[in-house]
N, C-alpha and C positions, 0 to 999 in steps of 0.2 A: 655558532651561539645562536643565529640565525634560523637553523637546523628549527628550534624547536618552537620556535614561534611559528611557521610556517608547516601545515600539515596537510597539502594536498589530496585527495580521495584516493588517487595512486597508489599512494605508498602505505596506507593503512593498511594493517594486518585485519582478515576479518576471520571467523571460522565459519566454514562451508560443510555441511553433512550431501556427501556423493553417493546420490541413487543411480545406478545404473549398468548398464552390463560390464564396462571396463574400472568398475570403484575398483577390484582388487592390483590393477595397477599402479594407485594414487595410494600414499602413507600418508600419516601427519608429517605437519610439516613440509610437505611438496611445497613448491612454489607454483604457480597456476593464474593462467587468466579465466577469468568470469564472467562468461559474454551474454549477454542476453537482448532480447529484438525490440527494438524501438516502440512496435505496439506496447508491450509490457508496459513501459511506460505512461503511457497515454492509458490505457487501461485503469490502471492503479489512480492516477489525478481524478481521472473520470469515478468511481467508485468510492475514493476516498476524499473527495474534494466539490466534483461538478455538480453529481448527483444527492451528495446532501445538503447541497448549498440552495439546487433547485426547490427539493424537498419543505426547507426551511421559508423560501419565499414566497411559493405557492400557497401552503398551507395557513402563511402569516397574512397574504390577502384574503383568502378563504375565508378565515375563520373571524376576521376585520369584518366581513361584509354579512355573514352569519348572525353574529355576536357584536355589539359594536364597541369592543373592550380591550383597549390596548396591554391592558395588563394578560387580562385571560388570551389573547391572540399571540402575544408572543409566548408565554410558555406553553402554551399549546402547540405551536409551531416548533420549541424547542424540547417538547416531550416526545412529538411524533420522531425524531431522529434517533432514540432508544430503539426503537421497532426496526430502522433504517439497519442500524449498526448489530441489532440481532441477529437480522438475517442476513446478514453478512456474514455472522459468526456461524449460522449456521450449516452455511455454503462455504464454507471456508475449504475443506478439500475440492470440490469441484471447481473452487475459485483458481484454488492454488496449482491443478494442476492446467489452467492456463498461464501459470506465471513459472516455466521452466527452461532454466541456463545450463551453458554449456559449459564443458570444464577444458581447457586444452593445457598443454603443459610449458612452462614459460623456457623457451629455450636459450 
């Protein structure tokens, strides 16, 4: 009964699309190891959290200095996140090439 309450990440089933020269050697339902580089995690955190936070904070201070209105500065800095994430979305193919995983058979 305890197994139902504990679900570590290692035991979860995930669906993975395989785009590789050896993709024909894998079949749906095969148990595999999916491995990625540590730098991919750091890049994901940088793009998803750190850079937007910096955009938010810098724009908040700049807008407060330009126009001494807190509401305008807050809404303006939040609005600047829209083009940031839109630019990320436009570059998703280029960014996706940097995030490649290795698939190894599980023995």
